[in-house]
C-alpha positions as CSV (number, residue, x, y, z in Angstrom):
1,M,0.0,0.0,0.0
2,N,1.3,3.4,-1.0
3,T,0.9,5.8,2.0
4,L,2.7,8.7,0.4
5,S,1.9,11.5,-2.0
6,A,3.5,11.3,-5.4
7,R,6.1,13.9,-4.4
8,G,6.7,12.2,-1.1
9,A,7.2,8.9,-2.9
10,K,9.6,10.5,-5.3
11,N,11.8,11.9,-2.5
12,A,11.7,8.6,-0.5
13,A,12.7,6.6,-3.6
14,S,15.6,8.9,-4.6
15,G,17.3,8.9,-1.2
16,A,19.5,11.6,-2.8
17,L,18.7,14.5,-0.6
18,M,21.4,13.5,2.0
19,G,22.2,10.0,0.7
20,R,25.8,8.9,1.2
21,F,26.5,11.8,3.5
22,M,24.2,10.6,6.3
23,D,25.7,7.2,6.1
24,V,29.2,8.7,6.5
25,L,28.1,10.6,9.6
26,Q,27.0,7.4,11.3
27,N,30.5,5.8,11.0
28,P,33.1,8.5,11.7
29,Y,36.7,7.6,11.9
30,D,38.5,7.8,15.2
31,A,42.1,6.7,15.6
32,T,41.4,5.0,18.9
33,S,37.8,4.0,19.1
34,N,36.9,3.5,15.4
35,P,40.1,3.2,13.3
36,T,38.2,1.5,10.4
37,G,35.6,4.3,10.3
38,I,35.1,6.7,7.4
39,I,37.3,9.7,7.1
40,N,35.2,12.6,6.0
41,L,37.0,14.7,3.5
42,G,33.7,15.7,1.8
43,A,32.0,18.0,4.3
44,A,33.2,21.6,4.1
45,E,33.7,22.6,7.7
46,N,36.1,25.0,9.3
47,Y,37.5,22.3,11.7
48,P,40.6,24.2,12.8
49,M,38.4,27.0,14.3
50,H,35.8,25.0,16.2
51,E,37.6,25.1,19.5
52,D,38.2,28.8,19.3
53,L,34.5,29.3,18.5
54,A,33.3,27.0,21.3
55,Q,35.5,28.9,23.8
56,F,34.0,32.2,22.8
57,I,30.4,30.9,23.0
58,N,31.0,29.3,26.4
59,K,32.6,32.4,27.8
60,N,30.0,34.8,26.4
61,S,26.7,32.9,26.6
62,R,24.0,35.0,28.1
63,I,20.6,33.4,28.3
64,D,17.6,35.6,29.2
65,S,13.9,35.2,29.1
66,Q,13.6,36.8,25.7
67,I,15.4,33.8,24.1
68,C,12.5,31.6,25.4
69,T,10.0,33.6,23.3
70,Y,9.3,33.9,19.6
71,G,11.5,37.0,19.8
72,D,11.4,39.5,16.9
73,G,9.9,37.1,14.3
74,A,11.0,34.5,11.9
75,T,13.9,36.3,10.1
76,G,16.3,36.7,13.0
77,S,16.4,39.0,15.9
78,K,16.8,42.7,15.5
79,R,20.0,42.5,17.4
80,L,21.5,39.9,15.1
81,R,20.4,41.7,11.9
82,A,21.9,45.0,13.2
83,A,25.2,43.2,14.1
84,M,25.3,41.5,10.7
85,A,24.7,44.8,8.9
86,R,27.7,46.3,10.7
87,H,29.8,43.2,9.9
88,L,29.0,43.4,6.2
89,N,29.7,47.1,6.1
90,R,33.1,46.6,7.6
91,Y,34.2,43.6,5.5
92,F,32.3,43.6,2.3
93,R,32.7,47.3,1.6
94,P,29.3,47.8,0.0
95,H,28.7,50.7,-2.4
96,L,25.8,51.7,-0.1
97,A,25.7,50.8,3.5
98,V,23.6,47.6,4.2
99,Q,20.7,48.3,6.6
100,P,19.4,45.7,9.1
101,E,16.0,45.6,7.4
102,E,17.7,44.5,4.2
103,I,18.9,41.2,5.9
104,M,16.7,38.2,6.5
105,F,18.0,35.2,8.5
106,S,16.9,31.6,8.2
107,T,18.1,28.1,9.2
108,G,21.1,28.2,6.9
109,V,21.8,29.2,3.3
110,T,20.2,25.9,2.2
111,A,16.9,27.2,3.4
112,I,17.5,30.6,1.9
113,N,18.2,29.0,-1.5
114,E,14.8,27.2,-1.3
115,M,13.0,30.4,-0.2
116,Y,14.3,32.7,-3.0
117,A,13.8,30.0,-5.6
118,W,10.2,29.7,-4.5
119,S,9.8,33.5,-4.5
120,L,11.5,34.5,-7.7
121,A,10.5,31.7,-10.0
122,D,7.7,29.3,-10.8
123,E,8.1,25.6,-11.4
124,G,10.0,24.9,-14.6
125,D,11.5,28.4,-14.8
126,G,15.2,28.6,-15.6
127,L,18.1,29.2,-13.2
128,V,21.5,29.5,-14.8
129,L,24.8,28.5,-13.2
130,G,28.2,27.4,-14.4
131,S,29.9,24.1,-14.5
132,T,31.7,23.1,-12.2
133,I,29.7,24.4,-9.1
134,Y,28.5,23.4,-5.7
135,G,26.5,20.3,-6.1
136,A,23.9,20.8,-3.4
137,F,22.4,23.7,-5.2
138,E,20.5,21.1,-7.2
139,N,18.7,19.7,-4.2
140,D,18.1,23.2,-2.7
141,L,16.6,24.6,-5.9
142,T,14.7,21.7,-7.4
143,T,13.3,19.5,-4.5
144,K,10.4,21.9,-3.7
145,A,10.7,24.9,-6.0
146,G,11.1,22.7,-9.1
147,L,13.4,25.0,-11.0
148,N,15.0,24.1,-14.3
149,L,18.7,24.3,-13.7
150,I,20.7,25.3,-16.8
151,Y,24.4,24.4,-16.4
152,V,26.8,26.4,-18.6
153,P,29.9,24.5,-20.0
154,F,32.9,26.7,-20.5
155,D,34.8,24.4,-22.9
156,G,38.2,25.5,-21.6
157,V,37.4,29.2,-21.1
158,D,38.3,30.5,-17.7
159,Q,35.0,30.8,-16.0
160,F,36.2,33.7,-13.8
161,S,37.1,35.8,-16.8
162,A,34.9,38.3,-18.7
163,A,35.3,36.0,-21.7
164,A,33.1,33.4,-19.9
165,V,30.1,35.8,-20.0
166,A,29.7,34.9,-23.7
167,K,29.4,31.2,-22.6
168,Y,26.6,32.1,-20.2
169,E,24.8,34.1,-22.9
170,E,25.0,31.2,-25.4
171,Q,23.1,28.9,-23.0
172,M,20.7,31.7,-21.9
173,A,19.9,32.5,-25.5
174,R,19.4,28.8,-26.3
175,A,17.1,28.4,-23.3
176,V,15.0,31.4,-24.4
177,R,14.7,30.0,-27.9
178,E,13.5,26.7,-26.4
179,G,10.7,28.6,-24.5
180,V,12.3,28.6,-21.0
181,R,11.5,31.6,-18.9
182,L,14.8,32.7,-17.3
183,R,14.6,34.1,-13.8
184,V,18.0,33.8,-12.0
185,L,21.8,33.6,-12.6
186,L,23.5,32.1,-9.6
187,I,27.3,32.4,-8.9
188,S,29.5,31.1,-6.1
189,N,31.9,33.8,-5.0
190,P,34.4,32.7,-3.7
191,H,33.8,29.6,-5.8
192,N,33.0,26.2,-4.5
193,P,34.8,24.0,-5.3
194,L,37.5,25.8,-7.3
195,G,38.3,28.3,-4.5
196,Q,38.7,31.3,-6.8
197,C,37.2,34.8,-6.6
198,Y,35.6,36.8,-9.4
199,S,37.2,40.1,-10.6
200,P,35.2,43.3,-10.4
201,E,35.3,43.4,-14.3
202,T,33.7,39.9,-14.5
203,L,31.1,40.7,-11.9
204,K,30.1,43.9,-13.8
205,A,29.9,41.9,-17.1
206,L,27.6,39.4,-15.4
207,M,25.5,42.2,-14.1
208,R,25.1,43.6,-17.6
209,L,24.1,40.2,-18.9
210,C,21.5,39.8,-16.2
211,Q,20.0,43.2,-17.0
212,K,19.9,42.4,-20.7
213,Y,17.9,39.2,-20.0
214,Q,16.0,40.8,-17.1
215,V,17.1,38.1,-14.6
216,H,18.2,38.3,-11.0
217,L,21.9,37.9,-10.1
218,I,22.5,36.0,-6.9
219,S,26.0,35.8,-5.4
220,D,26.6,33.1,-2.8
221,E,29.4,34.7,-0.7
222,I,29.4,32.3,2.2
223,Y,33.2,31.9,1.9
224,A,33.8,35.7,1.6
225,L,36.4,35.9,4.4
226,S,37.9,32.4,4.1
227,V,40.7,33.6,1.9
228,F,44.4,32.8,2.3
229,Q,47.8,33.1,0.8
230,N,48.4,30.6,-1.9
231,P,52.0,29.9,-2.9
232,D,50.8,28.1,-6.1
233,A,49.4,31.2,-7.7
234,N,48.7,34.9,-7.5
235,P,44.9,34.7,-7.3
236,L,42.4,37.6,-7.0
237,P,41.2,38.9,-3.7
238,F,37.5,38.7,-2.8
239,T,35.1,41.3,-4.3
240,S,31.5,41.3,-3.2
241,V,28.8,42.3,-5.6
242,L,27.6,44.7,-2.9
243,S,30.7,46.7,-3.4
244,I,29.9,47.5,-7.1
245,D,27.7,50.5,-7.9
246,P,24.9,49.0,-10.0
247,A,23.9,52.4,-11.5
248,G,23.8,52.2,-15.3
249,T,24.6,48.4,-15.2
250,I,21.8,46.6,-13.5
251,D,18.6,47.4,-11.5
252,S,19.7,47.3,-7.8
253,D,16.6,45.2,-6.9
254,R,18.0,42.4,-9.2
255,V,21.2,41.9,-7.1
256,H,21.2,39.7,-4.0
257,V,23.8,38.2,-1.7
258,L,23.8,35.0,0.4
259,Y,25.9,34.8,3.5
260,G,25.9,33.1,6.9
261,M,27.8,31.8,9.9
262,S,28.7,28.3,8.8
263,K,32.0,28.9,6.9
264,D,33.9,32.0,7.9
265,F,32.9,31.5,11.5
266,G,33.0,27.7,11.5
267,A,29.5,27.6,13.0
268,G,27.5,25.3,10.7
269,G,25.7,23.9,13.7
270,L,24.1,27.2,14.5
271,R,22.1,26.9,11.3
272,L,22.1,30.6,10.4
273,G,22.2,31.9,6.9
274,C,21.0,35.2,5.5
275,L,19.7,36.9,2.4
276,V,20.8,40.4,1.7
277,T,18.6,42.2,-0.7
278,R,17.3,45.7,-1.5
279,N,14.3,44.3,-3.3
280,L,11.2,45.1,-1.2
281,E,8.9,42.6,-3.1
282,L,11.4,39.8,-2.5
283,T,11.7,40.7,1.1
284,Q,8.0,40.5,1.5
285,A,7.8,37.2,-0.3
286,V,10.5,35.6,1.7
287,R,9.1,36.9,5.0
288,A,5.8,35.3,4.1
289,I,7.3,31.8,4.1
290,S,10.0,32.4,6.7
291,M,8.0,30.7,9.5
292,F,8.9,27.4,8.0
293,H,12.6,28.1,8.5
294,W,12.5,30.0,11.8
295,P,16.0,30.3,13.3
296,S,16.6,29.5,16.9
297,G,16.7,32.3,19.5
298,L,19.7,30.6,21.0
299,S,21.6,30.6,17.7
300,C,20.7,34.2,17.1
301,A,21.9,35.3,20.5
302,A,25.2,33.4,20.1
303,A,25.8,34.8,16.6
304,A,25.0,38.3,17.7
305,A,27.4,38.1,20.5
306,M,30.1,37.0,18.1
307,L,29.5,39.8,15.5
308,E,29.2,42.5,18.2
309,D,32.7,41.8,19.5
310,E,34.5,43.4,16.6
311,V,37.9,42.9,18.1
312,W,37.3,39.2,18.5
313,V,35.9,39.0,15.0
314,D,39.0,40.6,13.5
315,D,41.3,38.3,15.5
316,F,39.2,35.2,14.7
317,I,39.1,35.9,10.9
318,K,42.9,36.7,10.8
319,L,43.7,33.5,12.7
320,S,41.3,31.5,10.5
321,Q,42.9,32.8,7.3
322,T,46.4,31.9,8.6
323,R,45.3,28.4,9.5
324,L,43.6,28.0,6.1
325,G,46.9,28.8,4.4
326,D,48.8,26.4,6.6
327,Q,46.2,23.6,6.0
328,Y,46.3,24.2,2.3
329,Q,50.1,23.8,2.3
330,F,49.9,20.7,4.4
331,A,47.3,19.1,2.1
332,T,49.0,20.0,-1.2
333,D,52.3,18.6,0.1
334,L,50.6,15.3,0.8
335,L,48.9,15.3,-2.6
336,A,52.3,16.0,-4.2
337,E,53.8,13.0,-2.4
338,A,50.9,10.8,-3.5
339,G,51.3,12.0,-7.1
340,I,47.8,13.5,-7.2
341,D,47.2,16.6,-9.3
342,Y,44.8,19.4,-8.4
343,H,43.5,22.8,-9.5
344,R,46.1,25.4,-8.4
345,G,44.3,28.7,-8.9
346,G,42.4,28.8,-5.6
347,N,42.9,31.1,-2.5
348,S,39.6,30.7,-0.7
349,G,37.3,28.1,0.8
350,F,38.1,24.8,2.4
351,F,38.7,22.6,-0.6
352,L,41.0,21.3,-3.3
353,W,39.6,20.2,-6.7
354,A,41.7,17.0,-7.3
355,D,42.2,15.1,-10.5
356,L,41.7,11.4,-9.7
357,S,40.9,10.4,-13.3
358,P,44.1,8.3,-13.6
359,L,42.5,5.9,-11.0
360,I,39.4,5.3,-13.2
361,T,39.5,1.7,-14.4
362,V,36.2,1.5,-16.3
363,T,34.4,3.9,-18.6
364,G,30.9,4.4,-19.6
365,S,29.6,1.9,-22.1
366,E,28.0,4.8,-24.0
367,A,28.8,8.4,-24.4
368,S,25.8,9.3,-22.3
369,D,27.4,7.7,-19.3
370,D,30.8,9.2,-19.2
371,F,30.7,9.2,-15.4
372,A,30.3,5.5,-14.9
373,G,34.0,5.1,-14.2
374,E,33.9,8.0,-11.7
375,R,31.0,6.4,-9.8
376,E,32.9,3.1,-9.6
377,L,36.0,5.0,-8.3
378,A,33.9,6.8,-5.7
379,K,32.7,3.5,-4.4
380,R,36.2,2.1,-4.2
381,I,37.3,5.3,-2.3
382,L,34.4,4.9,0.1
383,D,35.1,1.2,0.6
384,A,38.7,2.3,1.5
385,G,37.2,4.4,4.2
386,V,37.3,7.9,2.7
387,Y,34.3,10.1,1.8
388,L,34.8,12.6,-1.1
389,A,32.3,14.7,-3.1
390,T,32.4,13.6,-6.7
391,G,32.8,15.6,-9.9
392,E,29.4,14.4,-11.2
393,E,27.7,15.8,-8.1
394,F,29.4,19.1,-8.8
395,H,28.5,19.0,-12.5
396,S,32.2,18.8,-13.6
397,E,32.7,19.0,-17.4
398,Q,35.1,16.0,-17.2
399,P,34.9,12.9,-15.1
400,G,37.4,12.0,-12.4
401,W,37.6,15.2,-10.4
402,F,36.8,15.1,-6.7
403,R,36.5,17.7,-4.0
404,I,38.9,17.2,-1.1
405,I,38.4,19.2,2.1
406,F,41.8,20.4,3.4
407,T,40.4,21.8,6.7
408,Q,39.9,18.4,8.3
409,H,42.0,17.7,11.4
410,R,45.6,16.9,10.2
411,D,45.7,13.4,11.5
412,Q,42.5,12.5,9.7
413,M,43.6,14.3,6.5
414,A,46.9,12.5,6.5
415,E,45.3,9.1,7.0
416,G,42.6,9.9,4.4
417,L,45.2,10.9,1.8
418,R,47.3,7.9,2.7
419,R,44.3,5.7,1.9
420,L,43.9,7.5,-1.4
421,A,47.6,7.0,-2.1
422,D,47.2,3.3,-1.4
423,I,44.4,3.1,-4.0
424,A,46.7,4.9,-6.5
425,L,49.6,2.6,-5.7
426,T,47.4,-0.5,-6.1
427,E,46.1,0.8,-9.4
428,S,49.6,1.5,-10.6
429,T,50.7,-2.1,-9.6
430,L,47.8,-3.7,-11.3
431,T,48.4,-1.7,-14.5
432,H,52.0,-2.7,-14.5
433,L,51.2,-6.4,-13.9
434,G,48.6,-6.2,-16.7
């Protein structure tokens, strides 16, 4: 007997909303208590900063009766929105100062993605985004809102250059010819998983493109302050779309930013993300459904205390950036020892985009299944006790690329990469024997 709705049955059958990730969380590696457990190099968390964050929260926790109420409503406390506005004005250098009423909090950026998708587009409408890009956008934007995601291949063109804008327009023009109503162009800046930032010139070119096609530009800037020195390259610094004067380029109510506490502050467990917009209609639409993603008063109080202590924020961000650079160097040294290549242009985020294609032993039987070999490799990697996000999940243009989180604790990162190296060594031996 089928007890579910059609949409409920579809979600239950897919199992893809959290899928492998939830299985990984049930069997975590521990050198002493669970040495055969799974090493999680797939979840993007700022592990090196968790102890510093916990110390601050424990030292500065203030619980009063207001926290036990519904507070100021479903989009975050007034105190938190005021503190976040000051934070954005200090670090993002907006063209016009961000006001507290232009910020809406929810239970993470995942929830924000669903809310703006529901508010800006109807089912089947088009949302444009580049390949490669953060894989969970697909779940966020399609599971309930039912958007039509249009992935842009760059065919070797640097997707962070102004030249890439022509690639976006090719796909947008094709979609329009096919009768798709375009509503949003979404970017990840700094980029997940490539770890690069967009130049002001490219951002302006994307703004002009969005204005031409009358679509919204949404910039996910969740890793804005997680930038570091990269000895491999001379990458660009972070530039927020908020810092660019939209006059003469794009209507200001078409530009929106996503931010939150999970990455720069290592506070994913607080479940706090926010939408920054000057679009009053979008604000009203999101507020109308915000009660379904009402953030905790405890989380709002903890985040507000953090953001209000600007001396602590400055020290915390500086320390985080230093540790990110050290972790990056540690991880890339290990990859070099293992003979594993990786994308070298990044200076932000918690990840390396690694080329494991030499370890693929089978290929798709048909051109339409080029990622069959990658799936088989991902299974072998998981069987060896390492969890990685796959290139297919991130809509890579070529199979064999995996996202490796370099912010994991060093003992776990070293053990995880040792296990990957063992797979590479085994593959090399088998190839030689063959």
